[in-house]
N, C-alpha and C positions, 0 to 999 in steps of 0.2 A: 504494500500500500504506500509506503514512504517513497518507493521508487516511482510510482505513478504520479504522486504529487510533485516530485522533483522534475519529472519530464514535463508536466503541465507548466510549472514555473519557467522552465527553459523555453517552452514554445511561446509563452506570452511575455517573456523577458521581464518577469517580476523579480523583485529583490528576494534573495534567498536567505537573508539573515533571519526573518521571522520563522522560516521553515526549520533552519538549524537550531534556533532557540527552542522552538516547540518540540523538536525531536529530542533535544537534550533533556528538557523538562519531563517529556514523556518517559524516557528511559530511566530517569532518576526515580520518578513515581513508581514505575513498574518494578524497579530493583528493590525499592523500599517495601513494596507490597509483598513481593516474593520472599524477601528476607524475613518479614514479619510472619508470613505463612510457614516458612521453614522453622523459625524459632518456636512457633506454636506447635508445629508437628513434632519437633524434637522433644519439647517439654512433655507433650502428651505421650510420646513413645516411651520416655523415661518413666513416667508415672505408671503406665501400663506394665512395664517390665517390673516395677517395684511391687505391684499388687499381684503379679502372676502367681507367686507362691501362696497367696492368701485365698485364691479362688476356691480351694477345696475346704477351706475353713469357714469363710464368711462370704456373704454377697453384699450388694449395695455399696461397694467401695469405688465405683466408677465415678469419674468426674462429671459434674453437672453439665448438661448439654442442651441447647435450645433446638438442636436439629431433630425434628420428629423421627426421621428415619434412624438416626443413631440411637435415639431413645428406645425405639422398637427393638433394635439389635441388642441393647443392654438388657431389656426385659426378657428377650428370648434367651440370652446367655444366662441370666439369673435363673430362669426356669430350668435350663439344661443342667446347670450346676446343682440345683436342688434335687433334680431327678437322679443325677449321678451319685450324689451323696446318699440318697435313699437306697439306691441299688447297692452301693458299697456296704451300707449298714446291713442290708438283707443278706448279702454274701458273707459278711462276718458272722452273722448269727447262724447261717447254715454251716459255715466252717466249724464254728465252736460246737454246734450240735454233733457234727460228724466226728470231731476230735474227742468229745466226751464219750460218744458211742463206742468208737474203736478202742479207746483207752480202757473203758469198762470191759469190753469184750476180751481184750488182751489179758486183763487181770483175771477175769472169770475163767478163761480157758486154762489158766495155770492150775486151777484146782483139780480138774479131772486129770491133767497131766501128772500132777504130784501124786494123785491117787493111783494112777497106773504104774508109776514108778515104785510105789510101796508094794503093790501087788506083785510086780516083777521080782522084787527083792525076796518075797516069800516063796517064789517058785524055785524049783531045782534048776540049776544053771545048765542050759542046753544051748545048742546052736540056734534053735528057734527063739528061745527067750533072749539070747544075745542079739539076734537080728531085730527083734521087737524093741529092745532097749536102744539099739543104734537109731532106729527110725524115730523113736520117742525123743532122742537127743536132737535129731534134725528138726522135729516139730518145735521143740523148746527154742532152738536157735532162730527159727523163722518167726516165732511169736515175738522174740526179743527184737528182731529186725523190724517188725511192724511197729512196735512201740517207739523205737528210735527214729524210724521214718516219720512218724507222727510228730515227735518232739523236736526234730532237727530244725524245723522252721522257726521255733521259738527257743532255740538252745540258750540264748543269752539270759533267759529267765531261770535256767537250771544249771548254772555253772558255779563251781567252787574252786577257784583258782588259788593254788598254793604250791609249796614245794613238796615234792614227793620223791621217794626212792624209786628209781626206774625199775630196779630189780623186783621190787614188790609187785608192780603192775604186770611185768613180764611173767612172773611165776604164776600169778592168778590166771592169765590167759593160757599158759602152758598146761596147768593143772586141769583146766576145763577140757582140754583135748588129749589128756593122757591116754584114755582108752582107745581113741582113734589112732594115736601113734602105735599103740601095742597091737591093735587089731590089724592095721595095715603093714606092720613090721617096718615102720619108718623110724630111723634113728634121729635123735635130737642132739645137735652140737651147740651147747650153750654153757657159758660160764658167766658168773656175775660181772656186770659192767661197772658197778660201783660208782654211779653218778646220780646226782639229784637233778630233777627237771621241774620247771614251773609249768603246771598244766592242770587239767581236771581229770582226776583219777578214773571216774566212771566212764567218761566219754573216750579217753585214750584207751582204756581197757577194751571197750567195744571195738575200736579200730583194730587193735592188735588181734583180737579174736577173729575179726573178719579176714585179716590178712593170713593168719594161721589156718583158718578154714579153707581159704583158696589154695594155700600151699599144699595142704593135705589132700584136697580134692583133686588136684591136677598132678600129684606125684604118686606114681604107682610103686616105685621103690627108690631107695636112696636115703638122702639126709635133708633135714631142715636145719639151717644154721641161723643163730641169732647172735649178733655181735655189733660192736661199734665200728663204724667206718674209720680206718686208719687215717690220721692226719686231717680229720674233719671233726670239728667240735660238736659233740652231742648229736651225731647222725646215727640213728639206729638202723641196722640192716637185718631184714628177714629174707633169707636166701633159700631157695629150694632147688632140687634137681629134677624138677618135673618136665612137662611137655613144652613149657615156654610159651611165649606169645609172639605171634607173627608181627613183623615190623610194621605192616600197614595198619594193624590194630592198635598199636601203642598210643598214637595221638588221641584216640577216642575212648580209651578204657575207663575214663572217669565220667563219661557222659551217662546220664540217667537212662537206663534201659538198654544200653549198648552191650551186647554179649560177645561180639566178635566171632572169629572162626572156632575157637575152643568152645564157646557157649553154644553154638549151633550144633557142634558134635555132641555135647553133653545133654542137650535138650531140656535140662532142668535149671539152667542158669537164668537168673532174673535180671542181671545187669544193674542191680541196686547196691550190692555190697561195697564196691569201690567208689561208687557215686557218693554214698553216705560217708564213707571214710574220708574222701576229699573234702566234702562239705563240713564235716566235723573238725578236721584238722585246720581248715581255713579259719573257722570261728575261734579255734584255740591259738591262732597265729603260728601254727606249725606248717611245714611244707612236706609234700610227699612226691616222690619220683619213682619211676619204674625203669629198670634195665632188664632186657630179656633176650635170650637167644633160643630160637625154636629147637626143641629136642635136647636142650642142655640145661634149661632152668631159668628162673626169674629172680631178680633182686628187687626188693621193695625198700626204698630208702626214706626214712622219716626224719626230717630235720627238726629236732626238739630244742634248738638253740633259742634262748630267750633272754630278756634283760632281767636282772635281779629285782626282786620285790623291794619296794621302799617301806620303811617302818612307819 
């Protein structure tokens, strides 16, 4: 448009000074207008960023606006937030109900298991009774896994962090699987590690039991070793001479439900044990790593290094 005006002035040989003056004033006004718009936009953007975290907690925190369309958008967003909060509340109630039910079930199922254990103790020791006892042991372990799976989402409410003798925790795990070692004729190579670690005894014990269970499950003959990694501070190693893990499975073994090649062969693997172990150790600020060679065995390394507790 300015070019058209300039051409008209040239055709009629009018003075161009008023044109240049008007153009200068025009651009000054336009610049001020857009600068004000930018400042208003920037302030509003900052304000909205600041209230972003409040949206799930409260509504009605938007700036006042005379624009009817924006007011409608704010009303719609308020309604959406309210509906979302209601849905979250309903889901929390459903989850708590499910949590209570399965926790109650897991505790109730322990009663008939204990009764069957007592009945078996009264029976004459035969291969049949030994097989029943072994299966009962597996049921107990699966029930315990269910309980820990339910609790792991809220593990922070069930932690007792203090300094423990690592040998005491290891021996509890080993004692639980003593009969399995004997029945499968697998030797145990373990000597006291003589260190203290800052952890939660119950949760770390569950992890060690899961790792021992896997080691015994996939080892047909040979040895399970428990020792500290040389030249590494407080890294516990549980090593077996079992079938090992394929290289392509290693990056995914801590994924929930992933069973890998060995799990598909076994048909009974749930893919939950190592997932739970990883989740628990992460919450305890410990690390876990796996090294394995197919047909030669697997090494599970648990880094229990931690900072000393303050008085």
